N, C-alpha and C positions, 0 to 999 in steps of 0.2 A: 438564308435568303439568296436567291439567284442574282446574277449580274443585272443591273438596271440598265435598260437600253439608253444610249446617249441621247436619242431624240426626246426621251422623257426628262432626262437630267437638264437639258437645255431650257426646260420650262421654269427652272429656278431663276434664270436670269431675267430681270425686268427689262422688257424691250424699251429702247430709247433712253435708258438710264445712264449710259456712258457719257461722261462730260469731263472736260479738262479742268484742272485746278492749278494754282500757282506753282506747286512743286510736283505735279504728277496728274493723276486722274482719279475719278471716283465712279463706281457703278453700284447697282443695287441687286439684292437677291430677295426673292419672295418664295417661301416654302409653303406649298399648298398640299403636300403629300402627308407627312407625319413628322413630328419633332425628331431630330437626329442629333447625336452627340459627335462633334468633330474632335478627333484626337490630334490632328495636325491639319494645316492648310498651306497650299502653295499655289503660285500663279506662274504662268509663262506668257510673256508679252512678245507677240510675233515669234514664237518658238524659242525665246531666250528666257531662262528662268529669272524671276525677280527675287531678290533677297527677302527672306521671310521677315526680317526686321523692318522692312519698308511697307508691310501690310498691316492695316488696322481695321478692326470691325467696330461698327457703331450700332448699338441697339437703343431705341427710344427710352429715355429715362435711366440709362445705365452708363457708367464711365466707359471710355474707349478701351478696347481689348486688343493688344498687340498680338499678331499671329505667333510671336515667339513665346507667348505665355500659354498657348494652347498645347497641352500635353495629354497623354493617356490618363494621368492622375488629376489633371485640371482641364477637362474637356470644355469646349464651347458648345452650348446647346443651341442649335438653329431652330427657333420656334416655328410654329405654324401661323400663317396669315398675318405675320408682322414683317414689315420691310426691314432688312438689314443692309446698311450702307457699308461699302468696302472702299477705304481710301488707300491708294497705292502711290508711293513716292518713286515712280519710274516714268520713263517716257511713255506717252499715250500710244496704245497699239494702233497700228494702221490696218492690219489684215486679220489678225486672229488674237483672241484672248482665251487661254486655256486655264481651267480651274481644276485643281486636284485636292482631294481631301480624304483622309483616312477616317472612317466612321466606326463606331462601336457596333452599330446594328447591321450595316451592309458592307463592311470592308472598304476597299478602295473605290472611290467614285472619281471619275475624270470625264470632263467634257470640254469641247471647244466651241467658241462662239465666233463663227466667221463674220467679219464686220464689213459693212457697207457705209457709204457716206451718210445715209439716212439714219444709221444706228446711233449717231452721236447727237449731243445736245441735251438740254434739260429734259427731265422726265415729263412726259405729257400727262397732265392730270385729266381724269375722265371729264368729258364735256358732252354736249348733246350729240355731236358727230360720233364720238367714240362709242357712246351708248347705242346709237342707231346702228353702227357697223356691227357691234357685238350681237344685237338682236337679229340683224339680217343674217349673220353667220349661223345663229341658232335656228332660224327659220329654214335656211337651206339644209342644215344638218338634219333637222326634224323631217323634212320632206324626203331626204335620202333614206333615213332610217325607216320611215313608213313604207317605202317601196321595196325594202330589203326582204326577199322571200324567205330568208333564214330566220328572220325575227318571228317569234310565235304569234299566231293570230288570236288565241284565246287563253293561253297561259299568260300570267301577269309578267310584264317586262317593263323596264323604264322607257319613258318616251325618248330619252336621250341618255347617253353616258352610262355610268356605272351603277350596278345593283349587286349587293350581296345578301346578308342575312335578313329573313323576315323578322319583324319586331312588332310588339304591341298589338297582336291580333286580339280583337275583342268584338263581341256583338253588343251594340249600344244603340238605344233609341231606334230599334227596328232596322238597323243597318250593320253590315260588317265593315269594320275599319282595319285596314292593313297599313302598317308602317314598315319601313325597310331601310337598310343601310344604303346610302346613296351619295355618290360624288356628283353634284350637279354641273360641274365644269368640264370633266374629262371622263372618257370611257376606261379609266384606270382606277385602281384602289388608292385612296387617300382623300383628304379633305372631307371626312365623313359627316354627313348630315342624316336626318331622318326624313325620308320621303313619306308621302301619305296618299292613300287612295281609299275610295268607299264603294261598296257594292251591295246589291240586294240578294245576290245569289252565289257569290264567290266565283263567278265566271265573267260577268260584265262589270268593268271597273271604270270609275271616274277619277281622274287624277286631281288631287287637291294641292294647294300650296305646301311647301316644305314645312314640316311641323317643328323640328328642332335644328338649330344651326349652332356651330361652336361659337362661344362667347370669348373673344380674346382676353377679357379680364376675368373669366369665370373658371370653374373647376373643369369644364369641358372644352377648354381652349384647344386641346390637341385633337378633338373629335368627339362626336356623340356616338358612342359605341352601343352594342346590342343591349336589349332589355325587354321589358314586358309592360302590359297595361292591366290595371285593376280598377274596378269601380268602388268608391268609398265616399259615403255621405253625399250622394248625388253628383259626384264629380268623377272624372276619369283621371287616374294618376299614371304617368309614365315613369318607371324606374329604370335607369340606364346607367351605363358606365362612361364616366369621363376619363380621359387617359393622359398619361405623362405628368404625374403618376396616375395609376388606376384608382379611381374613387367611384362611389355609387351616388348618383344624382337623382333628383325628382323634379318633375314638372306636372302641373295640374291644369285641367280645363273643365269648365262647366257648360261649354257650348253644346248645342244639339249636334252640330256637325264637327266638333272638335278641331276647329280651325285656329283658335288662339290659345296659347299656352303660357303659363306663368311658371318660371323656374324658381325652385327654392334657392335662396341666396347662398347656402352652404351645402357641401356634400352631406348626405344622410349617413354614409359610412365612409369615413375619411382615410382609413388605412387598414391593411390586413391585421388579423389578430396578432398581438404581441408574441414574439418568439416563434412565429410560423415562418419557416424558410420556404416561401411559396414561389412557384414558377408562373403565376398569373393570379388575377383577382378581378373577375369580370363576369358580365352577362347574367344579371339577376333574374330569377324566376320566383314569383310571389303567389301565394295562395292563402285562403282563409282557413284557420284551424280553431274552431270554437270562438272564443272572444278575442283571439290574437291573430296576427298575421305571421306567416313564416316566409322566409326568403332563402332560397338555395342559390349559391354562387359558385361559378366555375373557377377551379384553381388547380394546383398541383403541388406536391411536396417534393422538394429537391432531393434527388437520390432515391425516391420511393416510387412516385407515379402520380397520375391524375387524381383529383379529389373534388368533392363537392362539400362546401362549407354551409353550415346551417345557422340562421339568425331568427330572432323573433322580435315583434313589436306590437304595440297596441294602437299606434297612430300613424304608421308608415314613416315617421320622422326619427324616432329614437329606437335604435336597434341593439339588441344584446346578442352576443355570440354564444351559440350553444354547442359548438364543437364540429367535428367532421361527420357529416351525414353518411358518407361512404367514400372509400378511396381504392384505387387500383394498385397493381403491382407491375411496374415497367419492366421487371426482369422476366415476366412470363409473356411468351409470344404465341402460345397456342391456347385455344383455337384461333384467337385473333389478338393482335397487339393493341393494348389500350393507350399507348403513348405516354407522354410525360406531363401533359396538361389537358384538362377537360374543359371544353368550351360549351357555351349555350346549353346548360343543363335544363331538362324538363322533368318535373317530378309531380306525379298526379295519381289519384286512385282510379282503378278501372275494374269493375266487378268487385271481387273480394280480394284483389291484390293491389299493390302499388307498382307503378312503372317508373323506372329511371332511364331517361334517354340522355346520352352525352355525345358530343362531337370530339373524338379523340384527336389530339394534336401533338406535335413534337417540334423540334428545332426546324425541321424541313417544312413545316406548315401543317395544314389540316390533313388528316389521314382518311377517316371514315366515320360514320355515325353508328353507334352501338346502343343496345338496350338491355336492361335487366328487368325481370319481374320478381316480386318478393314481398316481404313483410316489413312494415314500418311501425316501430314501437320505441318508446323512450328516446325519441329524437335520433334514432339510428335506423339505417336501412339494411335489411338482411336478404340478399338475393337468393332466389331458388336455383339458379343455374349460372354457368360462366357467361361472359359477355357474348352477345350475338349481333350480327349485322342487322341493321334496320332496313337497309336497301342494298341490293346486290350489284348495283351499277359499278363498273370498273373505275378505278382512279378516284373513288369517293365523290362521284359526280353529285350525289345527293348529300347535302351538308347543312349543318346549323338549323335544323327544323325547329318550329315552335308549335305548341298545341294550344287549343282553347276550346270552350264549350259553345256549340252552335245554338241556333234558336230552339232546337229540340233537346238541348242539354246533352248532346252526344259529343264525344271527344274527337276533335278534328285536328289534323296535323298538316302543315305546309312547310316545305323545305326549299332551300336555295339549290338550283341546278347550275353547277359550275361549268364554265366553258372548257372545251378540250382543245380549242385552237390557240394559237400563239397570241401574246400580248400585242404584237404588231398588227395582227389581223383584227383583233378586237378594236384597236385604236382606229384602224382604217374603216371599220364598219360603223363607228360612231356610237356603239352601244355594247354593253356587256352584262350578262347575267339574266336569269329568268327564275321564276318560282314554279314549283311543282303543281300538278293537279292536287287539290285537297283530297286527303284520304280520311275515312271514318275508321277509327281504331276499335278493336274488340278483342276479347280473349276467347280462344276455342275451349272445348270441354276439358282439355288437358292443362289449361292455363297458359298456353302459348299465345304470343301476340300475333294477331291477324289484322287484315284491313280490307276494305273495299273502296274503289274509287268513288268520288263524289257523284251521287246519282243524277244530279241535274245536268250532267254532261250529255245525257241522251237528248236533251232539248236542242242540241246543236246538230243532230243528225239530219241529213238531207237524203240524197240518192243512195240506194242500197243495191249491192250486187253480190251474188253467191258464186264462189269458185269451188269446184269439186275435183281438182287434180287434173283437169283437162289441159292440153297444151295451150299456150298463149297467155296473155296477160289481161288484167282487168280493163274494162272500158273506162271505169272511173279512174280519174287521176287528179292529183293536186297535192299541195303542201300540208293539208289538214285532213287527216283520215283517222278512222277507227276501224280496227280489225278484230274479229272474233275467230281465232284459229283453233280448230279441233284436231287433235293428233291422237293416234293410236300408239300407246307406249309399248305395245307388244310387237310393233313392226320392227324389222331388223335394220332399217335405214333411217337416216335423218329425215324428218318430215316437218313441214311448216310453210313459211312464206318467205319469198324474196322480194325486196323492194328494188325496183328498177327506175332509172331516169334516163331517157334517151337510149334505151336498150343496154345501159351499163348498170351493173350491180352496185347498189349503194349500202345495203344492209341485209342480213339474214336473221330470221327469227324462227326458232323451232325447237324440237325435242331431239336430243342426241342420245340414242340408246347405248352407245359405248360409255358415256359418262353418267347415264341415268340422270340427266340434268337438262334444263332449258338453257339454250344459248342465245345470246343477243350479240351478233357480230356486226359492229359498226365500222370496222376497219376499212372496208372499201370506200366509205364516205367520209374518211378523215377522223373517225372516232376510235373507240376501244372495243375489246372483246369482253363481254360479261357472261358469267355462268351462274345460274340460279338452281340450287338443289331442290329436288322435288320431295316434299314431305312424304313419309311412308304411307299415310292415309290416302293421299292423292295418287301415289304410285300403285297402290293396291287396287284402285278402281279400274285400271287398265286403259283409261282414256283421260285426256287432260285438255282443258280449255284455257287458252291464253287470250286475255283481253289486252289489246295494244292500242296506244294512242300516239299519233304522229302529228307534230305541230311545228312546221318550219324546221328548226335544227334540234328538236326534242323528240325522243322516243321514250315512252314509259310502258312497261310490260307487267301485267298482273296475272300470275299463274293461279287460277282458282281464287281462293281467299288468302293465299300465301302472301308473304311480303314481296314487294316488287323489285324491279331493277330499272333505274333511270339512267339515261345516256344522252349524250349530245353527238350529233353527226352533222356534216356540212356538204350535202350533195351540191353539185354544180348547178343543177336546175331543179330545185325542189317542187316547183309547180307542175313538173312533168312526172312526178312519182306515180308509179303503177305497181300493182301487186301480182305476183305469180305464185301459184300453188306448187308444192314439191312434196314427193314421197307419200302421196295418198291423203294428205291433209284436206280438210274442208275449211274454207275461209269465207266469212261474210265481211264485206267491205262497205263502209259508209263514208260518204263525203261529209265533212263537218263544216258548218257555217262559222267562219271566224268572227 
């Protein structure tokens, strides 16, 4: 885990909570990020260290904990969404309070609170004025986010703050329901809820109230992590991971619009299998198999590699462990490394094969999303080939996808498009994360996984212009475009399209004959360089068609029916984006209606 910026750590300090006491002072901490184990704790008052023996922590309903009792073998767990009072037997700070803690998860954390006269006094309890001020701040932030030209116009993104994995995708009562990992308070990861939206076409979305929130007294107190949705006995059931420790939870709704949820009082799977030395235990994927349900769970075996665990149930409540569905080998790095932990598994039949999709992770975080096709028998998966990239975007931009069956019973997939900009830039923008264009998955005649973009996107097309290699740029411009680029693979030079804004190059999209690959170079616009291999069948044709979607800070490129590359870039003036033809390519340009 990288260093956490000090401006984020300051959010742990409860504003206006510093107050004097008879023999010192007290303040409060409120952790809304994720539970963390403190291995030691220290304070400096006006840059003078306070003796550790004079620091006491108070959790509601628990005996006081002296900072001298906090050690690596007896850590103090700083929980989520629960106020921790800190009593200090030292002179009250006048200018600065500095807090230092060694943590198991993130190493050394240190931040200072510059103090003003208004910072002292009893903690202000929320009242009408506090609530009104908070709502006004959200209104201002929402207006600023709506005006942000980098925010996508038709890819799904949060109204405010943080989004990561798509969850619980389901077609229910003639509507598509999307749930997603969401921090409703900050544009940073932590305090994870399930956001909720509804659509008729997977393009136009209506935001609904938050579906799942952490319950301070429940198994999901540390956050409502990823999971899925299945219909059972006329109700929709959400199966998801509660964390710290990781357990599997269930919530049910019979509403037509799925606005109200009833959580099962206890975890449905309360611990990993006995004797399993796992590196994770999360993100259930559930499907029907005959008279039973099956559940695939993301995990990893210490010293071995990522793994998917398999369970069965008749009622979604009582689950029996069936063993390891499939596991990887972290010692093998070619053709692609599968990491040490597999997140967000998706397992489903497609044609005459089964497909396993996993998001490979390691200590440094999420790596990339991989897939296998193969055979499923006797509760085990037998792949036909080594792991392959599901999306060729550099830096693992496309991550943690989820699949579901649409209204026509086709297998559709949507993934999280991770940001390429810094955490500070995301915080300043007031929002973070977006979801990909839906893809329809299929197998080609050789059994390879292929896809095509969601066909309803053509309904967004407006003005069209065709460029045929002539000098100059397109008359059409804007932050939301679709391109159809036709390139001659026999040409000796790079050919394709260049994206310009105010005459400055922002990205290059085309075919590179020296690499015999499609390249998506977003480096000029603050992104990364991606390379997409061209399948032999496509290369043999001599010509190649690239379908490209641009939406604010998103670029997605689909070469023929091959798997795509997804990327983020951040042009200074996205509304001024124009297209220029290079190397004899032909480009059709559509302006899209956000």
